[in-house]
C-alpha positions in Angstrom: 93.1 97.7 138.5 95.5 98.4 135.8 97.0 101.5 135.3 95.0 104.0 133.0 95.9 106.4 130.0 95.8 109.2 132.5 98.1 107.4 135.1 101.0 106.2 132.5 102.1 105.9 129.0 102.4 102.6 129.3 98.6 102.7 131.0 97.7 104.0 127.3 99.4 101.2 125.2 102.0 102.8 124.4 105.9 100.9 124.3 107.2 97.6 124.0 103.5 96.1 125.3 102.4 92.3 124.1 99.4 91.8 121.6 96.7 90.6 123.2 95.1 87.1 122.2 91.8 89.0 120.4 93.4 87.9 117.2 92.4 84.3 118.1 88.5 85.4 117.9 89.0 86.1 114.2 88.0 84.7 111.2 91.3 82.8 109.3 91.1 85.9 106.8 90.0 89.1 107.0 88.8 91.9 104.1 90.6 94.9 105.0 88.2 97.7 105.1 89.9 101.1 103.6 87.5 104.1 103.7 89.8 105.9 101.0 88.9 103.1 98.4 86.6 104.2 95.4 84.8 101.0 95.5 84.0 101.9 99.1 83.1 104.9 98.8 80.9 104.5 95.9 78.9 101.5 97.4 78.4 103.8 100.6 77.3 107.0 98.4 73.3 107.0 99.2 74.1 109.8 102.3 75.7 112.0 99.6 72.6 111.6 97.2 70.4 111.7 100.3 72.0 115.4 101.1 71.7 116.4 97.3 68.5 115.1 96.4 66.5 114.3 99.3 66.2 111.9 102.5 64.0 109.2 102.2 64.9 107.6 105.4 61.9 109.2 107.1 59.6 107.3 104.9 61.0 104.1 104.3 61.3 104.1 108.1 57.5 104.5 108.7 56.9 101.9 106.3 59.1 99.5 108.5 57.6 101.0 111.5 53.9 100.2 110.5 55.3 97.2 108.5 56.2 95.7 112.8 53.0 96.8 114.1 50.9 95.0 111.6 53.3 91.8 112.6 52.3 92.1 116.4 55.2 95.0 117.9 53.8 97.0 120.9 52.3 100.5 119.7 54.5 102.2 122.0 57.7 100.5 121.0 58.5 99.9 125.0 60.7 96.6 125.5 59.5 95.8 129.5 62.3 93.9 130.9 61.3 92.1 134.2 64.1 92.0 137.1 65.4 93.9 139.9 66.1 97.4 140.5 69.5 96.9 140.0 71.0 95.4 137.0 73.8 96.4 134.8 74.6 97.0 131.1 77.0 97.4 128.1 77.1 100.0 125.5 79.0 100.2 122.3 79.2 102.2 119.5 80.2 102.2 115.4 81.1 98.3 115.9 81.2 96.6 112.6 84.5 96.8 110.8 85.1 93.1 111.4 89.1 93.7 111.6 91.3 94.0 114.4 90.0 97.1 115.8 86.8 95.5 116.5 87.7 92.5 117.8 90.4 94.2 120.0 87.1 95.1 122.0 86.3 91.6 122.2 87.9 90.3 125.2 87.5 93.5 127.9 83.8 93.8 126.7 83.1 90.1 127.7 85.0 90.1 131.1 83.6 93.3 131.8 80.4 92.6 130.7 79.9 89.5 132.7 76.9 89.6 134.6 75.3 92.6 133.0 72.3 91.5 132.0 72.0 93.2 128.3 74.0 95.3 126.0 73.0 98.0 123.1 74.9 98.9 120.2 74.8 102.6 119.3 74.7 103.1 115.8 76.4 101.4 112.9 76.3 97.9 113.6 77.9 97.0 109.9 80.3 98.9 107.9 80.6 100.1 105.3 77.0 99.4 104.0 75.0 97.6 106.6 75.1 94.4 104.3 73.4 91.2 105.6 76.5 89.3 104.1 78.8 90.8 106.8 76.9 90.1 110.1 78.4 87.1 110.1 81.7 88.1 110.7 80.9 91.7 112.3 78.3 90.9 114.6 77.4 87.3 115.3 81.0 85.6 115.6 82.7 88.6 117.4 79.5 88.4 120.5 79.3 84.8 120.1 80.3 84.4 124.0 77.9 87.4 125.2 75.6 85.4 127.0 73.0 88.2 127.3 70.7 90.4 124.4 72.0 92.8 122.2 69.8 95.6 121.4 70.6 98.2 118.7 70.0 101.3 116.8 71.2 101.9 113.3 73.5 104.6 112.1 74.1 106.0 108.7 76.1 102.9 107.5 73.1 100.4 108.4 70.8 102.6 106.2 72.7 102.1 102.8 70.7 99.2 102.0 67.6 100.5 103.4 68.0 98.9 106.8 66.7 95.9 105.2 69.4 93.4 107.3 69.0 95.5 110.1 65.5 94.5 110.2 66.3 90.9 109.7 68.7 90.3 112.4 67.1 92.5 115.5 63.3 92.9 114.1 62.2 89.3 114.5 63.4 88.7 110.8 61.1 91.1 109.3 60.7 90.2 105.3 61.3 92.8 103.0 59.6 95.7 101.9 57.4 95.8 99.1 58.6 98.0 96.4 58.0 101.7 96.3 55.7 103.4 93.2 58.4 104.9 90.9 59.0 108.8 90.7 58.0 110.9 88.3 60.6 111.0 85.7 62.9 114.6 85.7 62.1 115.1 89.3 64.7 115.2 92.2 63.4 111.8 93.5 63.7 110.2 89.9 67.5 111.1 90.2 68.0 109.9 93.2 66.4 106.5 92.6 68.8 106.3 89.2 71.7 106.4 91.4 71.0 105.0 94.7 72.6 102.0 96.0 70.5 98.8 96.5 70.9 95.5 98.4 72.4 92.7 96.3 69.8 89.7 97.4 70.0 88.0 100.4 71.5 84.8 100.7 69.3 83.7 103.6 70.7 80.5 104.5 74.3 82.5 104.5 72.1 84.5 107.7 70.7 81.7 108.9 73.9 79.9 109.6 75.4 82.9 111.3 72.3 83.3 113.6 73.3 79.8 115.1 76.3 81.7 116.6 74.1 83.5 118.9 71.0 81.1 119.2 70.9 80.4 122.9 67.9 81.6 124.6 69.5 84.1 126.7 70.8 85.8 123.9 67.9 86.6 122.4 66.0 89.7 121.8 63.7 91.6 119.5 63.0 94.9 118.9 59.9 96.7 118.0 61.2 98.7 115.7 64.5 100.6 114.8 63.6 102.8 117.6 62.3 101.7 120.8 62.4 102.3 124.4 63.3 99.9 127.2 61.6 99.7 130.7 64.7 98.1 132.9 64.6 98.6 137.0 63.7 102.2 137.8 65.2 103.9 134.6 64.1 103.7 130.8 66.5 103.7 128.0 65.2 105.4 124.7 66.8 104.7 121.4 66.6 106.7 118.4 67.2 106.5 114.6 68.5 109.3 113.2 68.9 107.7 109.2 71.4 109.3 106.9 71.8 112.7 107.9 71.3 112.7 111.9 67.8 113.8 112.0 64.4 112.9 113.7 60.8 112.5 111.0 57.9 113.8 112.5 56.2 110.2 113.0 59.4 109.5 115.2 59.5 112.8 117.2 56.1 112.4 118.1 56.8 108.9 119.8 59.9 110.4 121.2 58.0 113.3 122.8 55.4 111.1 124.3 57.6 108.0 125.1 59.9 111.1 127.3 56.8 111.9 129.2 56.2 110.6 133.1 58.6 111.2 136.1 60.8 108.0 135.2 64.2 109.1 134.8 65.6 108.2 131.5 69.0 107.8 129.3 69.1 108.7 125.6 71.1 106.4 122.9 71.2 108.2 119.4 73.4 108.2 116.8 74.1 111.6 116.7 75.4 112.5 119.7 73.9 116.4 121.1 77.5 117.3 122.4 80.8 116.5 120.3 83.9 117.9 119.4 83.2 120.8 121.8 80.0 121.9 119.5 76.4 121.9 119.9 74.7 119.7 117.6 70.7 119.8 118.8 69.4 117.1 116.3 66.4 118.8 114.7 63.0 116.8 114.5 61.2 117.6 111.4 58.5 119.9 111.9 60.0 122.1 114.5 62.1 121.7 117.5 65.0 119.5 118.6 65.9 116.2 120.4 67.6 118.0 122.4 64.7 120.2 123.5 63.3 116.9 124.9 65.9 116.0 126.8 66.5 119.4 128.5 62.6 119.4 129.5 63.3 119.0 132.9 59.7 117.0 133.0 61.1 114.3 131.1 64.0 113.6 133.7 66.6 113.0 131.3 69.8 112.4 132.9 72.0 111.2 130.2 72.2 111.0 126.0 74.5 108.9 124.7 75.6 109.1 121.3 77.9 107.0 119.0 79.0 107.9 115.0 82.5 109.5 116.8 84.4 107.1 116.8 86.3 108.0 120.0 85.1 109.0 123.7 83.9 112.7 125.0 81.8 113.8 128.0 80.1 116.6 129.1 78.5 117.4 132.2 76.2 120.2 131.2 74.2 122.0 133.7 70.3 122.0 132.8 67.8 124.1 135.2 70.0 123.4 138.5 70.2 119.7 137.4 73.4 117.7 135.3 72.6 116.2 132.3 75.8 113.8 131.0 76.4 114.2 127.1 78.5 111.4 125.9 80.2 110.3 122.8 80.8 106.4 122.8 81.6 105.5 119.0 84.9 103.6 119.6 83.5 100.1 119.4 85.6 98.6 116.2 86.8 101.3 113.6 89.3 103.4 113.1 90.1 106.1 115.3 88.4 109.5 115.1 91.3 112.1 116.2 90.5 114.0 119.2 93.4 116.2 119.3 91.8 118.2 116.9 89.2 119.0 119.6 90.1 122.9 120.6 89.5 124.2 124.7 86.1 123.2 125.5 84.2 126.2 126.7 80.4 125.4 126.1 77.6 125.2 127.6 79.2 126.1 130.6 81.1 122.9 130.6 85.4 123.7 131.1 88.4 121.7 130.4 88.1 120.9 133.9 85.0 119.6 133.5 85.3 117.9 130.3 86.9 114.3 129.5 87.7 112.1 126.3 89.5 108.9 125.2 92.4 109.0 123.5 93.9 111.6 125.8 94.5 114.6 123.2 98.2 113.9 123.5 97.7 110.1 122.3 96.0 111.0 119.3 98.4 113.5 118.1 101.0 111.3 118.9 99.1 108.1 117.1 98.3 110.4 113.6 101.8 111.6 113.7 102.9 107.8 113.3 100.5 107.1 111.0 101.3 109.5 108.6 105.1 109.3 108.8 104.2 105.9 107.6 102.3 106.8 105.2 104.8 109.6 104.0 108.0 107.6 104.7 108.7 110.9 106.5 109.0 109.1 109.9 112.0 111.0 111.3 110.4 114.2 110.2 106.8 113.6 111.2 106.7 111.0 114.7 106.0 112.5 117.6 106.5 110.6 121.1 103.6 110.4 123.3 105.9 113.0 125.9 105.8 115.7 122.7 102.8 115.4 121.7 101.4 115.7 125.0 103.9 118.7 125.5 102.6 120.8 122.4 99.0 119.9 122.9 99.2 121.0 126.5 100.9 124.1 125.3 98.6 125.1 122.4 95.3 124.6 124.5 96.7 126.7 127.6 96.3 123.7 130.2 98.7 121.2 132.5 99.2 118.0 131.0 96.5 115.6 131.5 99.3 112.8 132.0 102.2 113.8 134.0 105.7 112.9 131.1 108.4 110.8 132.0 111.1 113.4 131.9 111.1 117.5 131.2 110.2 118.0 127.4 111.2 121.2 125.5 108.4 122.3 122.6 110.4 122.8 119.8 109.4 124.6 116.4 109.2 121.2 114.5 106.6 120.0 117.1 104.5 123.1 116.9 104.9 122.7 113.1 103.8 119.2 112.9 100.8 120.0 115.4 99.4 122.5 113.2 99.8 120.4 110.4 97.7 117.4 112.0 95.2 120.2 112.9 95.5 120.2 116.7 93.0 122.4 118.4 94.2 125.4 120.4 92.3 127.8 122.7 89.3 130.0 121.7 90.9 133.1 122.2 93.4 132.3 119.8 91.7 130.6 117.1 91.4 132.5 113.9 88.8 133.1 111.9 91.1 131.2 109.0 92.4 128.6 111.5 89.0 127.4 112.5 88.1 126.2 108.8 91.6 124.7 108.1 90.8 121.8 111.6 87.3 121.3 110.3 89.1 120.3 106.7 91.2 118.1 108.4 88.7 116.4 110.3 86.9 115.5 107.5 89.3 114.8 105.0 92.2 113.8 106.9 91.0 111.9 109.5 92.4 108.2 108.8 89.6 106.2 106.5 91.2 103.4 108.0 92.3 100.0 107.5 93.8 98.0 110.5 96.8 99.4 112.8 99.1 97.9 115.2 98.2 98.3 119.4 96.8 100.7 120.6 93.9 101.0 118.8 92.6 103.8 121.3 89.1 101.7 121.5 86.8 101.8 124.2 83.0 100.4 125.5 80.7 101.4 128.4 79.4 99.6 131.8 76.4 101.2 133.2 75.4 100.0 136.3 72.1 100.9 137.9 70.4 100.9 141.1 67.4 102.6 142.5 69.2 105.3 143.9 72.1 106.3 140.8 74.0 105.0 138.1 77.4 104.1 137.8 78.9 104.9 133.9 82.5 103.7 133.4 84.2 104.0 129.8 86.8 101.1 129.7 89.8 101.1 127.3 90.4 98.5 124.9 94.2 99.0 123.5 94.7 95.1 121.7 97.7 95.0 124.0 98.0 91.9 126.5 97.8 94.2 129.8 94.5 96.5 129.0 92.7 93.0 127.8 93.6 91.0 130.8 92.4 94.4 132.8 90.2 96.7 131.1 91.5 100.0 132.2 88.9 102.6 133.4 89.5 106.1 131.8 86.7 107.6 133.2 84.2 107.2 135.8 80.9 109.5 136.5 78.0 108.6 138.9 74.6 109.7 137.7 71.9 110.6 140.8 69.0 109.3 140.0 67.0 110.9 143.5 
């Protein structure tokens, strides 16, 4: 097995590494997506409008579910897969940017994914707005050689065009919804409707041609709707749709409570992670309660909750009533990398730094960002931190040993400390002032790069889960864009989750 980023700097993808062959899978012309572009921000405005004028996704989702039920989808929304008690599946989150960051994941995913029974995309299948025009190069083409079904839950970006393309691709070519009556003038709903981004007319022939790339019988999957459950072997996998604002409507909440009943071990897949960046986000349900209340209830037997949306990997093993629930963030499937160096020293729900895992390592994240802003500001000599320097200064700020041993002694200087502060590096909770925390939050919201394509290492990742009646083996595999990690995708984290 090849070195991981926890072993060596080369295992993280640093140095004079040879670029992988992933670019041969890409289209000849790739549209560069920039999240700093006014055009992109304007197209993706529906999330802001929903927060200002009310979120309509619950009502729209209910209409989609009713349409699928009328078409014969199972009322309990459970997909029953006949198969052995031992099986494997992949989870890959936030995939659909369509550039190097997505395609760099594909060779390793195909290699590690051999023999898996299906895959799940956890949030944001298509950037920037879930358009049907983008499914060719951002879904069908990259995964054309994955020889098993792919299920998905939508992320907020898939909702920016009211989920129409997602429903067509994953839900038996669901027809468009009938238009709703116009809202009353001068109401909040009326103001929202004036500014709401709506999809362009879909070119059905273009989408049908794209489907040919994944047209074999063993690749087909039909979902009962945007949220669903899969019964496979000894476990039930429950996928929920958290819409534009990371919440559940009352109808879906009632379904989640019902489908969570019973002693069968369960895994939650969600677009909104419940533990992330050292914080707890329990995900409210309309009418009362939270998703995490359901996950924590011992009678429901959830063993893991895996969320997308944040473009990195994190794992929090939380003790709940004498058992461990693995809360995982897995959104590194193909978009710009959200920083991990901004995560403060972890101390939440009994989880400490010793228990916590993340990828990329915080030092690698800080080195990546320092190089990025050095290029952008044309101050490379001032801004750039080597991976060894970044690892050392993060270790000092958090008060923990270096996760990866440096190649030699590194002296932490004032320049290194200043750069770490400017780039939002987290610190120890006992040293975090009330002023520093808002600054870190401002950085993570405004100054995380809204990406374009970068050169390797990309610090992407995906999960493979191997299920037996006794346990689930969860492994996080890295994809850097370099050949070494493409040929033998390193395991960045591994945990055995007991089922008995």
